[in-house]
N, C-alpha and C positions, 0 to 999 in steps of 0.2 A: 234399520238392521246393523248389526254390529260388525267389526272386524277385526283381526289379530293385528294389522299393519300397524307397526311402531309410530310411524309418520303423522298418525291420524289423534294417537293419544290427545285428548284433550287437557292434559296438564302439564304437556310441553310449553314451554316458554321460551321465545326468541333473547338475546344478550340486547337485539336491537328492540329499544324500550317501545318506539312506536308500530311495532309489530305485534304488542302486546295489549293494545288498547280493544273493547268489549265488541266495540263498533269497525275496527279495522278490517275493511276486505283481505289485507292481505297479510295472516296470521302464520305463523309456522307452518300450521296444519294445511296450508293451501298451497304456496310456491307454483303460481301457476307461469306459465311461459309465454313469452311476447319477445317482439322485434323491436329495436331501438336505437336511435342515435344521437350524440351531444354533438355541440356548437365545436366544442375541441377537437370533437372524433365522430367525422359524419360518415363514416364506414356504416352500412348497419350489423350489426352483430345481435345475437340472444341472450336473453336474461329474464330471470325470475324475479318476480315482484315479492318482494319483504317488507310488511312496513309502509312507510315513504320511501324506502329505497327503491333500487334494483340493482340485483347481484348477477354481475359483470360476468357469465359463464365463457366470453372469449378469452379472458382474464386466465379464467382457473383452468382452462383447460391446456394451457400452456405450462401449467406446475405439474405435479404428481397428485393432485388431490382430486382432481375429476377421472374415474375410468373408463376412460373413453377414447376414440382416434383424435388426433388432432385435425383441427380445422370444421369441425363439425356444428360448433357455435358461432363459428367465425363464417357464418352464413347472414344471406338476408331473409332468410325462414327459416322455419323447423321443420320442414319435408325431411331432411335426411338423417335429422334424427327420429322423426315419428317412424321414420321406417326401418328402423332397428328392430323395432318390436317389443313388447311390455315388458320381455326380461330385462334389457337394458334400461328402458324407462325407471323402472322399479329402483333398479342399481343407484342411478343419478338421484332419484329422487330421496333416496338412503343416504347419499351421501352428503349431500346439498343440505338435507336437516340436521344430519351429522354438523357440521360446520357453525350453522346456523343457531342451534341449542344453545341454551345460555350456560349449558355447564361445561361446553367445548371452548379450547384457548386458542386453538390453533389457527384461527383468523384474526379470532377477536383481539389477538396479544399482537398481531403481525401488523404494524402501523404501516409500512411501505406499502402490503399488498391490500389493504387493507384501503387504503388510496386509491389504490388501481379498481379493485372488483367492485366498489361500491358505489352509484351514482346515484343522488336525488332524483326522483320521479319528476321534480317540480324542475329539473333541469335537463329534462330529456324530453325528445320528440318520439312518440309511438307511433308505428306502421302496420302494414299487415303483417301478422304473424304465422302465415299460411302463403302459400305460392296454390290457388285454387284451382285446380285441374277441371272439374266438372263441378255442379250446383244443381241440386235436385232439391225442390220444393214439395212438400207434404202437406194433409191435409186432412189432420189426425186430431182434432180436439171435437168428440162427437157435441158441444154444446154451441162452437163455431159453425160448426156445419150444419146443427139442426135451426140456428139463427140465420143464416144466411139463405137454407131451402125455403123457410117461413118466407123471410121477406120477398123472396124471387118467384117461388115457384106455389105448391100448396102447404098450409101448414100442417095437415094431414097425413101428407110425406114426403116430409121434410128433408129428409134423408137417402139419396139415390138408392137402389134396390142392392147395389154391391157394396155401400159404405161400411158395413157390419161383416163384411166378409173381407176386405182388404185395405193397404193403406193403400189410399189414393196419391197420387204426386203427379208432379210434370217435371221435364228438364228446364233448368233456367237459364241462366247467363252470367257465368262464371267472368267476365272481363268486367262488370260493373259492379264487384262484390268490393265496397270500399272500407278503409278501417275510421273507427268512432272520431268524428271532427271533421271529417269530409263534408264540406257543404254540396246540398242537390239542388241541382236546377228543374225548375218542375216540368214537367215533359209535355210533347206535342203528339199528336196522333188523332184519327178521326173517332169523333163522338157525333153520336146522333141526339141531338137535345127534344125533349118529348114536345110531340105534336109537329115535329120536322120530319117529312117525306124523303130525306136522304141525309146522310152524314157531311158533317163540317172537318176542314182539318182546322184545330185550333190547342190551344194549351188546354190540357187537362180542367175539368173545375171541380172534381172531387178526389183530389188528393189525399190520401190515408195512410197509416201507419200499419203494419201487423206484428205484434210483438209476440218474437219465438224463439226457441233455441236451438241452435245447430249444434248437431254433432260433427265432430271432425274426424276424419277416418285415418288410421295412422300407418298400419301395414292394407295388405294389397291384396286381393286373390286371383287367381287365374282366370283368363278368360274361359266361360262352360264351366265353370266347377261353380256349383251353388254351397252354402253355407247355412248352420242352423243359426237360432237366433243367438243360441249361447257363444258358436264363434262369432259371431258380429258384435256382439258386447264386447269381446276382447279384443277386437280391430281398431275399436272406437281409440284415440288416445283422448281427446277431452272434450270440452264444449265451450263454445260463446253465444253471448247474448244475438238474436240477429232481429235487426228491424228491416222486413222485407216492403219498400215502398211499395204502395200499389196506387194505381189508376183507376178509379174505379168505373168511373165513364166511357173511357178507353176501354176497359174490361169488358165490359156488359155487353156493346158492338162487337167485338173480335171473337171472343172465347167459344164462340158456335162453329164450328162443331168441334174444335181442335184444343180448347182450353186456352190460359192465358199465353200473351206474347208481348206486344209492346209494352201491355200495362203493368210490366211486373220485370221487364229486362233492364230499365232505365238505372235503376240503383238499388244496390239493398246492403244494410250496412251493418258489421259487426262489431263488437268489441275487440279489444287490443290485445286482450290476456286470454290465454285459452288454460282455463280450469281441467286439470287431471281429472280423467276417470277415477282413479286413485283416491284421490282429494274428497271426490263426492261421495265414494262409498259408503260412510255410516247413513247417507242420509238416503240410500235405496229402499224404494218401498213397493209394495204392490199397488198397481192403477186399478182404474174402474174395471168389474167384470167384465168380461167380455161375453155376450151372449146376441147372435149362437156361439158358439167355441168353432174357435177360427181353425182351419185345416193342418194338420197335423204339422206343418213345416215352419206354421208361424205360431205355435204353442209355446208358452213358455215355461221353464222349469223354475224359474223365480222372477220375484218382482224387478221391472227396471225402469219404475218409474223414481222420480226424487223430489223429496222435500224442499223444495226450491221457491220462495217468496220472489214474485217479481212485480215492479212496479213501473210506471210511464208518468210524465212531466210533461206538460205543452206552458212553452214561455214566448209570446207573442213578442215581437221585436220592440214596443216600446213598455211593456211589462217590467215591475220591478222585480216580480220575482213567479219563479213559474208554478203552476198549479198541476197536482198531481189528478191524473183523470182514469189510472186504473191500477189496482191493486189484485193480484191474482198468484197462481202456484200453476209449476210444471208439473204437480202429482195430478192433476187432473187429466192428463193426456189419453186418448182411448189406445189409442198405438204408440207403443214406445219407441226410444231411435233403436233398437236394434233390432226390434221387429220389422222398423222401416227399413232398416239395411239388408236383411236378411230377404226381404221381400225384393227389393233392388237385384240382388243378386243372383235370386233363382231363376232369373230365365239364362242363367250365361253371364251376366255382365260382368266384366272387372272392374271392380274398384280399385282404387289409385291411392296414395298416400296424399292428403292437404284436399279429397272430395268431403265437398261440404253436405251436408242434408238437414235442411229446414225442418223444423218439426210442425209447422203450419200454427197459424194463428192460435194463442193459448187464450181460451175463452173458462171463466167459470160460470156458476148459476147464480152468481148476484150481478147485479146493474153496475155496479163499481167493478167486477172484475175482467169487466169483457175487452178484449186486447185487440179491439180498433174502432176508428170512428165510425163506420159503417154499420157495428151494432151500440156503439155508446150513442150515437143522434139517431137510429133505426132510419137509416138512408137518407139524414137532412130531413125527418120529420121532427124531431125532438132538440133542439138547441141545446148545448151544452154553456150554461155562463160560468167564465173561470172565475177564479178569485179577485183579478182587478176588474170584474166588471164586463168584458169583451164576452162577445157569445160564439161559438162554434159550433158547424155542423160537419166541416171539413177541416184540412188545413190548409193557411191559408199562407201568402209568401210574406215570409219575414221570421215564421214560426219555430223553436228549435223544439224539437222533440227528443227527448233522453229517455232512456229506460236503462234499469240498472235492476239486480239479483243477488241474491244469498241465500245461502241453507244455515241456518241459524243453531252453532253447538252449545252446548253445556259453557258459555264465558267467553264464547269466541264464534266470528262467524267464517265459510267461505264464501267471498266475494265475487264478484266477476267484474268490479268497476263501471263504466259506463259506453252505454253504445249512443253517442248524443248525432245529430245531425239538423242543419239550421235550411228552410226551404226558399231557395233565390228564384228569382221571377223566371218564367220561360225566356229561352233563346230563340228569337226570331228566326225562323228556316231561310235559308239564302236564298231558293226561290220566290219569297214572299218579298224580297226585297228588293228584285229586278223589277218586280210590277207597279 
């Protein structure tokens, strides 16, 4: 899909040389938003990634260069900015793009302002970009749902009867959504080992990752007010990579009849840069044909999937390098993010700025396009051999899982950076210390 937005012009170049490299995740066409601190300035503030630098918007908002109320970007998250709506988002994006354009001299020639406003990413610490109010996870990949249904139910009836009619989801836990780089402890919980008459309380033995993309809600809808799919798309500010860590053995024991609980509540990792919907617009495309046709409130007038390449690596603690275990694409999703949001609000649910909607595990049809260890090892039946010779069926202590993705343009890419987490051993439960 094409766009007339000048900020998406493939020919644009920045006066920052690092932003013009073909494999750079943060060219001038991207301009993702994040929150960062530095050693010399520990206050959290909002910035935009450009090349290997961060443009500090809290500095620029104090000048006449950014047409926005003061202190919007001198904040520990981007929620206030997102709540201002698409018109303001577009205005700020256009101004920032113009300031960083190779032909612009305003910031390029102002040595003092440039020294204040540009920060090396290597010298910055990235934080959660949004204050997550509520987190909802969906189950929107037909390939993933079919694989799971085949494993645990009937291969001839892998999809539940409602799956092709409704975006299946559950409410998750916002308090344990963390930024990339946060270490994750292996969760504890009730599990029922094979052949056991009852459950035991122990550390998870089948720890997994789930490769997802999460939509971030920018503007709200009133309680009781449903929205259309097109309105839902306009409400989405941007997207992040999401690793929805999963404890498969805890999940199998607890999920009936009400669905996942502790198996998903212990941690979810997101990439720290929010790639705006505007930056991804040139990569929109139609998703798979939906058959049967959805009910009218879920029908799409346009394609709302994205040609977004994704990959996952695992690196054991003693390994010299990481092994790529998954390469897939967001375009395969059966239910789009706007459909998920429209369905979420259809009952009258009030969505708020900062709400996070996980897509569900993204899997394709090929063996190396499966977005979870559950599928890659077929629930432990087919161990994977990593590049260093190690074998894996699920994630082990010390393993680092890293997810990344990008939309490939003509000579540039719209990248997401990384969503990375290392697994630490479980923390002993206090009651067990007393026994």
